[in-house]
C-alpha positions as CSV (number, residue, x, y, z in Angstrom):
1,M,93.6,104.1,115.5
2,S,91.5,101.5,113.8
3,R,93.1,99.7,110.9
4,W,90.0,100.7,109.0
5,D,90.6,104.4,109.5
6,P,94.3,105.1,110.3
7,S,95.4,108.6,111.1
8,K,97.4,110.8,108.8
9,W,100.5,110.4,111.0
10,E,100.2,106.6,111.0
11,L,99.9,106.5,107.2
12,H,102.8,109.0,106.8
13,Q,105.0,106.6,108.9
14,L,103.8,103.7,106.7
15,Y,104.7,105.3,103.4
16,L,108.0,106.5,104.7
17,K,109.0,102.8,104.6
18,H,108.4,102.5,100.8
19,P,111.5,103.3,98.8
20,R,109.6,105.3,96.1
21,L,106.6,106.6,97.8
22,R,108.6,108.2,100.6
23,K,110.0,110.6,98.0
24,L,106.4,111.8,97.3
25,L,105.7,112.7,100.9
26,P,105.9,116.4,102.0
27,P,108.0,116.8,105.2
28,T,105.6,116.3,108.1
29,S,105.9,116.2,111.9
30,L,103.7,116.2,115.0
31,L,103.0,119.8,115.9
32,T,105.1,121.3,118.7
33,R,106.5,124.8,119.3
34,R,109.8,123.6,118.1
35,S,108.6,121.8,115.0
36,L,106.4,124.8,114.0
37,A,109.3,127.2,114.4
38,G,111.6,124.9,112.5
39,Y,109.3,124.2,109.6
40,I,108.5,127.9,109.1
41,K,112.2,128.7,109.2
42,D,113.1,126.0,106.7
43,Y,110.1,126.1,104.4
44,G,108.5,129.6,104.8
45,T,104.9,128.3,104.6
46,V,103.3,125.4,106.3
47,Y,100.0,123.6,106.7
48,I,98.6,122.6,110.1
49,K,96.2,119.7,109.9
50,G,94.2,117.6,112.3
51,N,95.6,114.1,112.5
52,T,92.3,112.4,112.1
53,S,90.1,115.0,110.4
54,H,88.9,114.8,106.8
55,T,87.2,117.0,104.1
56,G,89.5,119.9,104.7
57,S,88.1,120.5,108.2
58,N,90.2,123.0,110.3
59,I,93.2,123.0,107.9
60,I,95.3,126.1,108.5
61,K,97.9,127.7,106.3
62,A,100.6,129.8,108.1
63,W,103.6,131.7,107.0
64,K,106.2,134.3,108.1
65,T,105.7,138.0,107.5
66,E,107.9,141.1,108.0
67,K,106.2,141.8,111.4
68,G,105.5,138.3,112.6
69,Y,103.3,135.5,111.3
70,R,100.0,135.2,109.4
71,F,97.5,132.3,109.1
72,V,94.2,131.4,107.4
73,K,91.9,128.7,108.6
74,E,90.2,127.0,105.7
75,R,88.9,130.1,103.9
76,G,88.6,133.7,105.1
77,K,90.4,136.7,106.4
78,P,94.1,136.2,107.4
79,V,94.9,136.6,111.1
80,D,98.2,138.2,112.1
81,V,100.2,137.3,115.3
82,Y,103.6,138.6,116.4
83,S,105.4,135.7,117.9
84,I,105.9,132.0,117.2
85,N,104.4,131.2,120.6
86,D,101.2,133.2,119.7
87,L,101.0,131.3,116.4
88,Y,101.5,128.0,118.1
89,D,98.7,128.7,120.6
90,K,96.3,129.9,117.9
91,V,96.8,127.0,115.5
92,K,96.9,124.3,118.2
93,D,93.7,125.7,119.5
94,G,93.6,123.6,122.7
95,R,94.0,120.3,120.9
96,A,96.2,117.5,122.1
97,A,99.7,117.7,120.7
98,S,99.5,114.2,119.2
99,S,96.3,115.2,117.3
100,V,97.8,118.0,115.1
101,L,100.4,117.8,112.3
102,V,102.6,120.5,110.7
103,Q,103.6,120.0,107.1
104,K,105.6,121.8,104.5
105,A,103.3,123.7,102.1
106,I,103.7,122.5,98.5
107,E,103.3,125.3,95.9
108,L,100.7,123.5,93.8
109,G,99.9,124.0,90.2
110,E,97.2,126.6,89.6
111,I,94.3,127.4,87.4
112,D,93.7,131.2,87.2
113,G,95.6,131.7,90.4
114,R,93.8,128.9,92.3
115,P,95.7,125.7,93.3
116,F,94.3,122.3,92.5
117,T,94.7,118.7,93.7
118,I,93.7,115.5,92.1
119,R,91.4,112.8,93.6
120,L,92.2,109.3,92.3
121,M,89.7,106.6,93.0
122,L,90.7,102.9,93.1
123,M,88.2,100.2,94.0
124,R,87.9,96.4,94.3
125,D,85.6,94.8,91.7
126,G,83.3,91.8,92.0
127,S,86.4,89.5,91.9
128,Q,88.1,91.5,94.7
129,R,90.7,92.8,92.3
130,W,91.8,96.5,92.5
131,R,90.6,98.6,89.5
132,Y,91.2,102.2,88.5
133,A,87.9,103.9,88.8
134,G,88.6,107.5,87.9
135,M,90.3,110.8,88.6
136,I,89.1,114.4,89.0
137,A,90.8,117.8,89.7
138,K,89.6,119.8,92.7
139,V,90.2,123.5,92.3
140,S,90.4,125.7,95.4
141,G,87.8,128.4,96.0
142,K,88.8,132.1,96.0
143,G,90.6,132.9,99.2
144,S,90.6,129.2,100.3
145,V,93.6,127.3,101.5
146,I,92.0,123.9,100.9
147,S,90.9,122.1,97.8
148,N,87.8,120.5,99.3
149,V,85.1,121.8,96.9
150,R,82.1,121.9,99.3
151,R,84.0,123.4,102.3
152,G,86.3,125.7,100.3
153,G,83.9,127.0,97.7
154,G,85.9,125.6,94.7
155,Y,84.9,123.6,91.7
156,A,85.7,120.3,90.0
157,T,87.0,119.8,86.5
158,T,88.7,117.0,84.5
159,V,92.3,116.3,85.1
160,D,93.0,116.8,81.4
161,D,91.6,120.3,81.6
162,A,93.6,121.1,84.7
163,L,96.9,119.9,83.3
164,A,96.3,121.8,80.0
165,K,95.4,125.0,81.7
166,S,98.0,124.9,84.5
167,Y,101.0,123.5,82.7
168,G,100.1,123.9,79.1
169,Y,100.5,120.2,78.6
170,A,99.6,118.7,75.2
171,R,97.7,115.3,74.9
172,A,100.9,113.1,75.1
173,Q,102.1,114.9,78.2
174,I,98.7,114.6,79.8
175,W,98.5,110.9,79.2
176,S,102.0,110.5,80.6
177,V,100.9,112.2,83.8
178,R,97.7,110.2,84.0
179,R,99.7,106.9,83.8
180,E,102.0,108.1,86.5
181,L,99.1,109.0,88.8
182,I,97.5,105.6,88.3
183,R,100.8,103.8,88.8
184,S,101.4,105.7,92.0
185,G,97.9,105.0,93.2
186,F,98.3,101.3,92.8
187,Q,101.6,101.4,94.7
188,I,99.9,103.4,97.5
189,I,97.1,100.9,98.0
190,S,99.3,97.9,97.5
191,H,101.7,99.0,100.2
192,A,98.8,99.6,102.6
193,T,97.0,96.3,102.1
194,R,100.3,94.3,102.2
195,S,101.0,96.0,105.5
196,G,97.8,94.8,107.0
197,Y,95.4,97.7,106.3
198,P,92.1,96.3,104.9
199,S,90.4,98.4,102.3
200,Y,88.0,97.9,99.3
201,E,88.0,101.4,98.0
202,T,90.4,104.3,98.3
203,G,90.4,108.0,97.5
204,I,93.9,109.3,97.1
205,D,94.5,113.0,97.0
206,L,97.6,113.9,94.9
207,G,99.2,117.2,94.1
208,M,101.7,118.5,91.5
209,D,103.9,121.4,92.3
210,R,104.9,124.2,89.9
211,T,107.6,122.0,88.4
212,G,105.2,119.1,87.8
213,K,106.6,116.9,90.6
214,L,104.0,114.6,92.1
215,W,103.2,114.7,95.9
216,I,101.0,112.6,98.1
217,I,98.5,114.9,99.9
218,E,96.2,112.5,101.7
219,V,95.2,108.8,101.5
220,N,91.7,107.8,102.5
221,L,91.4,104.0,102.9
222,D,87.9,104.0,104.4
223,D,84.7,105.3,102.8
224,P,86.1,108.0,100.5
225,S,83.5,110.4,99.0
226,Y,83.0,110.2,95.3
227,K,79.9,112.4,94.9
228,L,82.1,115.0,93.4
229,F,82.5,112.9,90.2
230,D,78.8,113.5,89.5
231,R,79.6,117.2,89.0
232,L,81.4,116.5,85.7
233,S,79.4,116.8,82.6
234,D,80.8,113.4,81.5
235,K,79.5,110.9,83.9
236,K,81.7,108.0,82.9
237,Y,83.8,107.9,86.1
238,Y,80.7,108.4,88.3
239,H,78.9,105.5,86.6
240,R,82.1,103.3,86.7
241,I,82.5,104.0,90.5
242,N,78.9,103.0,91.2
243,A,79.2,99.9,89.0
244,L,82.3,98.8,90.8
245,A,80.8,99.5,94.3
246,K,77.7,97.5,93.3
247,A,79.7,94.5,92.0
248,Y,81.8,94.4,95.1
249,K,78.9,94.6,97.5
250,E,76.9,91.9,95.5
251,R,79.9,89.6,95.7
252,R,80.2,90.2,99.4
253,L,76.5,89.3,99.9
254,M,76.8,86.2,97.9
255,S,79.8,85.0,99.9
256,K,77.9,85.4,103.1
257,A,74.8,83.6,101.8
């Protein structure tokens, strides 16, 4: 993979080397019949993800039932199968073994029964320093197993609103979580850039489980989408993101002149 767009598996291996960040990674393996069977046995519910896909494309949630196994692809009607071999063939769907991952499903915090994740944006400014640009909560659509708003039919809200509704947090607790999210984001991008991965903007998807524990869902080091921030009534993050992007690009143009 290109250092500009590393695969999920490559980044998982990278963050396993960090003493703190490794504790925020859901157990993940390359998909095989053995790993799929083992993960469902150990964790009950799993996600199957394309190693290089983004925007929630082709993500599958699978779990054990009394009569066999059940899975949902992105959003829609569950499909039942009766053996682990059938499940493996269905979720692999003809893809190369190295191109698919199996991951423990985290029981995320919910708003009205719908799980949510948090997108954290960090960007370089005109002086090439990393800056916090904003964060937003992505709430899954009804019947969706992904938090991508466009693909899953969900909606965006503020992180403050999500934490208050899901966990009942007051202002002090919300600000404590926000500081932890930002601190983790800077550790994530710092570890990547120090390890030789060039980036000037990153969109980091983080999740919190039912107990409030933080998890790393996905790290996007190359061209993360931030149009979602424009859906909030308060445009401060959207304007900040655009201002940082403009300042960085202008500095790059000046350095080439």
